N, C-alpha and C positions, 0 to 999 in steps of 0.2 A: 478469487476474493479481491475486491477492490479496496485497497488500503485507505483511499480517500473517503469512501463511503463508511468504512469501519470507524474512522475517526470523526465522521460527520463534518468534513471540511471540503471546500472547493479545491479543484485541481491546481488552482493558482494561489492557494493559501500561503501566506508568509510563514516562515518558521515559528514565529511567536504565536500565531494562531494555532498551528499544529500542536505546539507544546501545551497551550492552554486547553485545547480540546482533549489531549491525552490525559492531562491532570484531572479534568472534570470527569471523564469517563472512568478513570482509575478510582476516583473516590466513590463513584456510583456502583461499580461492578467488582471492586476488590473482594475476594472471598472472605476476608476477615471482617467485613462490615455488613454482609448480607445475612439474612436468617439461614439457619442450618439447611432448611429444605430447598433453598435456592443456590446453595454453595457450588454444586456440580456445574450448573449452567453458568454461574459467575466465573468459575475457573476457566471454562472454555472461552467465555467472552474476553477475559483478561489475556488469554493466550493470543487471541486475534488482535486485541488492542495493542499488546506489547510488540507483536510482529509488525503491525502497521507502523507504529511509532519508530521501531528500529530502522525500518526502511526509509521512512519519510524524513527523519530528523537529520540524516546525513546527506549532504548535497550530492555527492557522487552516486550513492545508492539510489537516491530519489530520481536522479537523472536517468539512470539505467532502468529503473522501474517505469518511469514515464515513457521511455522509448518502447517498452514492451507492451504498453496498453493498446487496446484496439481503439481506433479513433472514435470520438464521441459521435452522437447522433448526426447524421448527415454524411459521415464518412462511410466508405464501403466496408472497411474492416476486413479486407480480403488479404490473401497471400500477396497479391499485387501491391497493396498499400505497404505491407511489410517490406517487400523488395524495394519499393521506391524510397522508403524511409531509411533503410539500412544498407541497401545494395547487396549484391551477391557476396562480396568479400566480408562485409559486416555480418551477414547471416551465417556464413561459414565460421568466422572467428567466434561468434557467439556460441556455436555448437561445440567448437574445439576448446575454447577457453571461456567457460561460462561466467566467470567472475571478472571479466575485464571491464 
């Protein structure tokens, strides 16, 4: 799941833009404001929206998330790219200590 796509913002969006997008989507998809027949889908949407906002609102978790992304179009998106971005030690530490 792409958190930027979920919140409908660019990858270089400022924190204020991310918060504004989160608030707008919350108002649109909150289960308390949608009709009963759409509540289940709205609940799932809000779970995705909340998760995306939780990751992107914090600078450290956003940075960690950004490093985990496959490069945008034009990049190879391969294991080699991951190795070049993180290095062997970084990849090992990420496996051993996932929340670093």
